[in-house]
VEXFIBA-118710 format. One line per field, with one value per residue (C-alpha): residue number from 1; x, y, z; residue in one letter. Coordinates in nm, 4 decimals. Layout:
N
n NUM	...
px X	...
py Y	...
pz Z	...
res a	...
END
This chain:
308
n 1	2	3	4	5	6	7	8	9	10	11	12	13	14	15	16	17	18	19	20	21	22	23	24	25	26	27	28	29	30	31	32	33	34	35	36	37	38	39	40	41	42	43	44	45	46	47	48	49	50	51	52	53	54	55	56	57	58	59	60	61	62	63	64	65	66	67	68	69	70	71	72	73	74	75	76	77	78	79	80	81	82	83	84	85	86	87	88	89	90	91	92	93	94	95	96	97	98	99	100	101	102	103	104	105	106	107	108	109	110	111	112	113	114	115	116	117	118	119	120	121	122	123	124	125	126	127	128	129	130	131	132	133	134	135	136	137	138	139	140	141	142	143	144	145	146	147	148	149	150	151	152	153	154	155	156	157	158	159	160	161	162	163	164	165	166	167	168	169	170	171	172	173	174	175	176	177	178	179	180	181	182	183	184	185	186	187	188	189	190	191	192	193	194	195	196	197	198	199	200	201	202	203	204	205	206	207	208	209	210	211	212	213	214	215	216	217	218	219	220	221	222	223	224	225	226	227	228	229	230	231	232	233	234	235	236	237	238	239	240	241	242	243	244	245	246	247	248	249	250	251	252	253	254	255	256	257	258	259	260	261	262	263	264	265	266	267	268	269	270	271	272	273	274	275	276	277	278	279	280	281	282	283	284	285	286	287	288	289	290	291	292	293	294	295	296	297	298	299	300	301	302	303	304	305	306	307	308
px 0.4444	0.3381	0.6866	0.4693	0.1595	0.3372	0.5069	0.1902	0.0181	0.2751	0.2710	0.3301	0.3111	0.3280	0.2457	0.4836	0.5148	0.3567	0.6688	0.8334	0.6297	0.3184	0.2742	-0.0220	0.2105	0.2371	0.4757	0.4090	0.6215	0.6207	0.8292	0.7702	0.8433	0.7855	0.5265	0.8413	0.9390	1.2356	1.2356	1.2126	1.5467	1.6628	1.3176	1.1461	0.7595	0.4523	0.2685	-0.1338	-0.2370	-0.6108	-0.7991	-1.1507	-1.4268	-1.6517	-1.5386	-1.3082	-1.5104	-1.6073	-1.5345	-1.2204	-1.1555	-0.7457	-0.5474	-0.2124	0.1124	0.4646	0.7601	0.9957	1.2393	1.2870	1.6049	1.8383	1.5727	1.2767	1.1825	0.9695	0.8761	0.6197	0.5708	0.2178	0.0785	0.3936	0.2003	-0.1235	-0.2735	-0.3309	-0.5127	-0.8726	-0.9367	-1.0517	-1.0416	-1.3047	-1.5654	-1.5353	-1.3467	-1.1029	-0.8853	-0.6005	-0.5831	-0.2522	-0.2037	0.1242	0.2217	-0.1866	-0.2686	-0.5258	-0.3357	-0.5417	-0.7231	-0.7061	-0.8453	-0.6664	-0.6475	-0.4471	-0.1361	-0.2882	-0.5699	-0.2551	-0.3179	-0.6083	-0.4981	-0.2515	-0.4888	-0.5382	-0.1821	-0.3425	-0.5017	-0.2544	-0.1965	-0.0615	-0.0972	-0.5061	-0.5702	-0.6145	-0.6384	-0.6633	-0.5395	-0.5563	-0.8945	-1.2090	-1.3801	-1.6415	-1.8761	-2.1794	-2.0750	-1.7695	-1.7531	-1.7495	-1.8418	-1.7255	-1.4581	-1.6637	-1.9817	-2.1842	-2.4754	-2.7095	-3.0312	-3.2311	-3.3825	-3.1510	-3.0069	-2.7077	-2.6163	-2.3220	-2.2442	-2.0637	-2.0113	-2.2978	-2.5666	-2.8190	-2.7134	-2.6964	-2.5317	-2.2817	-2.0546	-1.9195	-1.9912	-1.6894	-1.6248	-1.3781	-1.3729	-1.6551	-1.9210	-2.1201	-2.4065	-2.5837	-2.8185	-3.0819	-3.1716	-3.5159	-3.7807	-4.1255	-4.3464	-4.5776	-4.3696	-4.0496	-3.8328	-3.5821	-3.4851	-3.3095	-3.2189	-3.0286	-2.9612	-2.6692	-2.6401	-2.4166	-2.3055	-2.6316	-2.9188	-3.0063	-3.2701	-3.3234	-3.5000	-3.6047	-3.7475	-3.8276	-4.0192	-4.1061	-4.4066	-4.5311	-4.4680	-4.7367	-4.6232	-4.3271	-4.3888	-4.2009	-4.2388	-4.0130	-3.9734	-4.0644	-4.2447	-4.6148	-4.8568	-4.8887	-4.5337	-4.5982	-4.5695	-4.6002	-4.6698	-4.6107	-4.8515	-4.7636	-4.9871	-4.7714	-5.0059	-4.8553	-5.0706	-4.9676	-5.1231	-5.3479	-5.2493	-5.4988	-5.4415	-5.6737	-5.5132	-5.1744	-5.1295	-5.3396	-5.2661	-5.4890	-5.4713	-5.3276	-5.1396	-4.9399	-4.7798	-4.5464	-4.5069	-4.7393	-5.0947	-5.1684	-5.5088	-5.5522	-5.7172	-5.9001	-6.1212	-6.4275	-6.4097	-6.3627	-6.0771	-6.0432	-5.7222	-5.6999	-5.7306	-5.5047	-5.1743	-5.0216	-4.9758	-5.2905	-5.5092	-5.8453	-6.0347	-6.3919	-6.6641	-6.4220	-6.1446	-5.8610	-5.8478	-5.5729	-5.5698	-5.4203	-5.4057	-5.7380	-5.9562	-6.0477	-5.8969	-5.9346	-5.6070	-5.7650
py -4.9380	-4.6330	-4.4344	-4.5251	-4.4082	-4.0455	-4.0544	-4.1120	-3.8264	-3.5037	-3.6688	-3.4060	-3.4299	-3.1862	-3.2954	-3.1965	-3.1181	-3.4096	-3.6103	-3.5439	-3.6481	-3.6446	-3.9868	-4.1442	-4.0512	-3.8031	-3.7681	-3.7299	-3.6312	-3.6696	-3.5436	-3.8132	-3.6701	-3.8106	-3.5831	-3.3930	-3.2883	-3.5249	-3.6378	-4.0299	-4.0914	-4.4243	-4.6124	-4.8531	-4.8033	-4.9329	-4.6431	-4.7006	-4.4846	-4.4225	-4.1661	-4.0825	-3.9632	-3.7119	-3.6596	-3.7476	-4.0297	-4.1234	-4.4662	-4.5460	-4.5386	-4.6251	-4.8110	-4.9007	-4.9792	-4.8895	-5.0141	-4.7196	-4.5668	-4.2624	-4.0422	-3.9457	-3.6224	-3.8268	-3.7613	-4.0284	-4.0040	-4.1744	-4.1975	-4.2125	-4.4275	-4.6378	-4.9412	-4.9194	-4.7835	-4.4007	-4.3638	-4.5449	-4.1850	-3.9847	-3.6156	-3.4879	-3.5957	-3.4568	-3.3780	-3.6133	-3.6260	-3.8687	-4.0809	-4.1848	-4.4423	-4.5506	-4.9367	-4.9426	-4.6496	-4.3871	-4.0520	-3.8397	-3.6968	-3.3932	-3.2794	-3.2712	-2.9483	-2.8987	-3.1055	-3.4505	-3.2645	-3.1785	-3.5781	-3.4829	-3.1532	-3.3868	-3.5118	-3.1880	-3.2588	-3.4568	-3.1599	-2.9522	-2.5639	-2.3512	-2.0164	-1.9492	-2.2877	-2.6021	-2.9344	-3.3558	-3.5493	-3.9225	-4.1364	-3.9387	-3.6408	-3.7513	-3.4365	-3.5995	-3.9956	-4.2058	-4.3616	-4.1694	-4.3586	-4.0568	-3.8020	-3.5748	-3.7622	-3.5121	-3.7394	-3.5530	-3.7126	-3.4193	-3.2348	-2.9629	-2.7384	-2.8201	-2.4427	-2.4070	-2.0206	-1.8041	-1.4193	-1.3177	-1.1564	-1.4511	-1.7307	-2.1130	-1.9991	-2.2187	-2.0750	-2.4016	-2.7586	-2.9436	-3.2981	-3.4615	-3.4784	-3.2086	-3.4452	-3.3460	-3.5100	-3.3954	-3.6210	-3.5229	-3.7921	-3.7815	-3.9736	-3.9294	-3.8560	-3.5277	-3.1949	-3.3472	-3.2729	-3.0608	-2.7003	-2.5736	-2.1590	-1.9603	-1.5842	-1.5910	-1.5378	-1.7940	-1.8356	-1.5257	-1.7775	-1.5654	-1.7295	-1.5292	-1.6877	-1.9902	-2.3011	-2.6663	-2.8460	-3.1950	-3.2945	-3.6307	-3.7708	-3.5774	-3.3146	-3.0377	-2.6763	-2.3875	-2.1138	-1.7411	-1.5055	-1.7205	-2.0490	-1.9291	-2.0784	-1.7542	-1.7757	-2.1166	-1.9788	-2.3690	-2.7101	-3.0382	-3.3355	-3.6627	-3.7455	-3.5334	-3.2823	-2.8691	-2.6208	-2.2385	-2.0535	-2.3276	-2.5915	-2.8695	-2.9001	-3.1901	-3.1353	-3.1487	-2.8191	-2.5617	-2.2144	-1.9642	-1.6167	-1.4115	-1.6012	-1.3723	-1.5908	-1.3984	-1.0338	-1.0430	-1.1382	-1.2211	-1.3752	-1.3089	-1.6008	-1.5861	-1.8443	-1.8981	-1.6210	-1.5877	-1.3048	-1.2202	-1.1262	-0.9005	-1.1492	-1.1238	-1.2035	-1.5022	-1.6672	-1.4579	-1.6964	-1.7081	-1.8688	-1.9284	-2.2187	-2.4117	-2.4383	-2.2790	-2.1139	-2.0020	-1.7071	-1.8547	-1.5924	-1.6341	-1.8339	-1.9551	-2.3089	-2.5064	-2.5839	-2.8767
pz 13.6002	13.8316	13.6623	13.2861	13.4027	13.5217	13.1799	12.9703	13.1376	13.0293	12.6840	12.4106	12.0488	11.7197	11.3764	11.1219	10.7248	10.4665	10.3628	9.9843	9.6930	9.9097	9.9998	10.1854	10.5053	10.7348	11.0504	11.3901	11.6625	12.0364	12.3285	12.6404	12.9637	13.3226	13.5647	13.6887	13.3699	13.3167	12.9657	12.8890	12.7096	12.5284	12.5965	12.3906	12.3897	12.1286	11.9740	11.8737	11.6287	11.5231	11.3072	11.4128	11.1564	11.3038	11.5883	11.9088	11.9882	11.6388	11.4179	11.3638	10.9931	11.0256	11.2647	11.2947	11.5938	11.5517	11.7932	11.8524	12.0573	12.2543	12.1917	12.3733	12.4274	12.4859	12.1149	11.8974	11.5373	11.3621	10.9846	10.9922	10.7391	10.6835	10.8593	10.7375	10.4081	10.4666	10.0908	10.3054	10.5116	10.2283	10.3851	10.1692	10.3178	10.7286	10.9924	11.1634	11.4943	11.5630	11.9029	12.0368	12.3001	12.4097	12.5387	12.5512	12.7444	12.5319	12.5808	12.4408	12.1349	11.9095	11.5625	11.2480	11.1030	10.7945	10.7218	10.6162	10.4171	10.1895	10.0741	9.9383	9.8160	9.6186	9.3530	9.2250	9.0640	8.7973	8.6653	8.4536	8.4256	8.1503	8.2571	8.1980	8.0583	8.2889	8.1419	8.2136	7.9368	8.1338	8.1527	8.1925	8.3657	8.6288	8.7656	9.0074	8.9370	9.0005	8.7095	8.4249	8.0927	7.8403	7.8334	8.0222	8.2126	8.3999	8.6391	8.9119	9.0992	9.0554	8.7561	8.7433	8.4366	8.2735	8.1646	7.9628	7.9443	7.7138	7.8057	7.5647	7.6916	7.6575	7.8410	7.7421	7.3928	7.2476	7.0475	6.8567	6.8889	6.6803	6.5640	6.3583	6.0053	5.9968	6.1135	6.3885	6.5532	6.8910	7.0815	7.2645	7.4890	7.7155	7.8735	7.6578	7.9793	7.9605	7.9125	7.8092	7.5042	7.3438	7.2751	6.9886	7.0533	6.8182	6.8106	6.5521	6.2381	6.0910	5.7112	5.5863	5.7903	6.0371	6.2819	6.6132	6.8877	6.7126	6.9204	6.8113	7.0867	7.0614	7.2951	7.4222	7.0519	6.9665	6.7169	6.6543	6.7332	6.6276	6.8504	6.8149	7.0904	7.3627	7.4922	7.5257	7.3419	7.1689	7.0623	6.8381	6.4837	6.2721	6.3741	6.2301	6.3918	6.4421	6.1321	5.9223	5.8815	5.8992	6.0343	6.0150	6.2285	6.3055	6.6251	6.5049	6.1202	5.9549	5.6078	5.4929	5.4913	5.6793	5.7192	5.9246	5.8177	5.4591	5.2336	4.9380	4.6349	4.4198	4.3274	4.0587	4.2393	4.5572	4.7518	5.0710	5.2116	5.5304	5.6960	5.4942	5.3018	4.9022	4.8568	4.4284	4.2738	3.9524	3.6688	3.3805	3.4666	3.4839	3.8511	3.9406	4.1787	4.3498	4.6468	4.5591	4.7045	4.8660	4.5538	4.4148	4.0739	3.8674	3.6000	3.3103	3.0764	2.9455	3.1636	3.5495	3.6100	3.9180	4.0705	4.3289
res x	x	x	x	x	x	x	x	x	x	x	x	x	x	x	x	x	x	x	x	x	x	x	x	x	x	x	x	x	x	x	x	x	x	x	x	x	x	x	x	x	x	x	x	x	x	x	x	x	x	x	x	x	x	x	x	x	x	x	x	x	x	x	x	x	x	x	x	x	x	x	x	x	x	x	x	x	x	x	x	x	x	x	x	x	x	x	x	x	x	x	x	x	x	x	x	x	x	x	x	x	x	x	x	x	x	x	x	x	x	x	x	x	x	x	x	x	x	x	x	x	x	x	x	x	x	x	x	x	x	x	x	x	x	x	x	x	x	x	x	x	x	x	x	x	x	x	x	x	x	x	x	x	x	x	x	x	x	x	x	x	x	x	x	x	x	x	x	x	x	x	x	x	x	x	x	x	x	x	x	x	x	x	x	x	x	x	x	x	x	x	x	x	x	x	x	x	x	x	x	x	x	x	x	x	x	x	x	x	x	x	x	x	x	x	x	x	x	x	x	x	x	x	x	x	x	x	x	x	x	x	x	x	x	x	x	x	x	x	x	x	x	x	x	x	x	x	x	x	x	x	x	x	x	x	x	x	x	x	x	x	x	x	x	x	x	x	x	x	x	x	x	x	x	x	x	x	x	x	x	x	x	x	x	x	x	x	x	x	x	x	x	x	x	x	x	x	x	x	x	x	x	x	x	x	x	x	x
END
């Protein structure tokens, strides 16, 4: 037993390459010698392997035992992970240390630096790289979740932005959304708490319809506001209330349509209508109109007809 104790003190070890095809194993090699440096050849020994998480005195997350015989040069070779399941170690979450015991006596603990982490890197093999393109054809992809429910499932505990950015100068721009059959449905779901809403912005000219800086916002289940050029109250140009009233230049319309400001109708005649004011237009032409004493009047070519 004294001889074995001296042998343990001079234990040397090294970790070599990952096995072919990246299984959940890695090689461990050690040379056993006596205290005087004499090689311990052709002897049966028991080697216990533990992988500790976080520090040299951390919690063991993996254990296995090997019964081996030293070679004529005192070498032992182990495939760590060939006895127990090494996949239980999540190499991505922390640093790890390997603890070696020979015939029940702990010989030492050393940090694992790079080799087993190839087991973690091997997971990237599920992605296919073709030139500048990388893709994944099997199953769902989760970002922030381990249980993705769709082809791409993004989850975050914090109230943060999901940003899709193109090379355009303006951020948050999505150049295309496509769906089979040409039918596209985009759902924006959220809570009805104050401040919640959806914003749709467009700075492109598509099919001859140019809408620059248009934002449609629904707030607190009360109204839909149309804003341009920003999100300040002064940027609001129109709103539709929950009662169905439309206000242009008016944030609290009480009628089906309320307009604050002047209105131009047609090419021939127009009415400049302001709050509480009466503005006549030149008579004599079809389509001319006046607003007088809370009523609209239209010129029929001979007389003014009340329109409301």
